[in-house]
ROLUMDREN-408517 format. One record per residue (C-alpha): residue in one letter; x, y, z. Coordinates in steps of 0.05 Angstrom, whole numbers, plus 5000, padded with zeros to 4 digits. Layout:
# ROLUMDREN-408517
AXYZ
...
//
This chain:
# ROLUMDREN-408517
M928269567020
I934569997019
I939169397015
E934969116958
L935469786921
I942969826931
L944069116906
L939469236847
F943069886831
I950069566833
T947768986790
Y944469436739
L950569886734
A955169286726
V950768986672
L950769656636
I958269716638
L959368996616
G954069066563
T957569656531
Y963769216520
Y959868676485
I955769166443
N962269526422
L965268846405
Y959268656364
I959069316327
S966569336312
Q967468626286
D963668116246
H967367516275
F970467466344
T974266936380
K972766596445
E978566976476
E975567646456
L968967456489
K972367266554
N977667816556
I973768396585
F978968616635
P982969056588
Y976569436571
L974969516645
A982069746659
N981770246602
L974970506626
W977570556698
S983870936676
S980071416632
V975371576690
T980671626744
N985772016704
N981272616694
N976772606755
S976972626831
I974471946855
P971172186920
L967672746883
L965672286827
L962771766875
G959172326913
I955972586849
I953871896826
V950871726895
I947172396901
F944172366832
S942571626838
F938871776902
L935272336867
G933271876809
V930671346858
L927071866899
V923572206840
T921471536810
M918971236875
L915571876897
S908871696866
D905371176823
H904071706770
W905971486700
F910272106687
L914771986746
N915271246729
S917871366660
S924171546622
I921572236603
I925372636654
F931872256641
T930972326565
I929973076573
M936273116615
Y940072696564
L937973156507
T938873826544
F945373706583
P949973736522
L946574376500
A947174666569
R954474456571
K955874836506
S952175446531
F955675446599
D962375316567
K961575936522
A959276376579
K964376116629
V968176636668
T974976406689
T975876906745
G970576736794
G970276356858
G962976396875
F958275816886
A955075896817
D961875866783
T963775246823
A957074906807
I957975056733
D965074786734
L962674156767
F957074086717
L961774186658
K966573666683
Y961773146711
Y955373206670
N956172496642
F956672216712
I950672626734
L946872296677
I949571596694
G947571686767
Y940671956753
G939171456698
T941570856738
G937571086798
T931371176754
G932270486722
T933270166790
A927070486819
L923070316758
M925069586765
Y923369606839
N916669936827
W914869416775
G917668806811
V915768946883
Y909969426884
K906769246817
S905269986809
V907670006737
P904569596680
F909569126649
L909369426579
W910370126606
F916169876649
L919369506591
I919070096542
N921870586592
F927070106618
I929569976547
V929970726532
I933770866597
S938570276585
I940070486513
L941471206532
L945770986592
G949670516547
M951071096499
I953371536557
V957970986585
K960770876515
N962171626507
T965271656576
A969771056559
N971971376494
S973472066523
//
């Protein structure tokens, strides 16, 4: 079960990242060449450099793994419709930017306590917290629908589409920042 979840998670994250390239290409141009469709490596290199230049890779991977595990855990905790939905992730997606602005205004620069460190980590990595939690939620939702049949197909499809669209927008914003 764990290996299946990990493989599903990696595949889903890769499809999301590759999908943002093609969606950006489709939005930015009316006509594109065969070379533009095949040449995804500059986009991936640009995305990788924008992520690695501003962030600590071990900390970034740790945050993504922790929040992905949390997303999988919350979604697979029960068969209840609320936990097997995109509602929690959507609330996080809508409130995190507001919380970031609020924390940024109230930020104290001379503090070394745990709360200050947690707020600094949130301010710097909140996009990756959302990517981890959303990808974990989407992975667990696919697993619950495909393996356990605990989620009706239409409910799965609607929530999976919402999660994927929001994650695509987060990845796009992360690539552009």
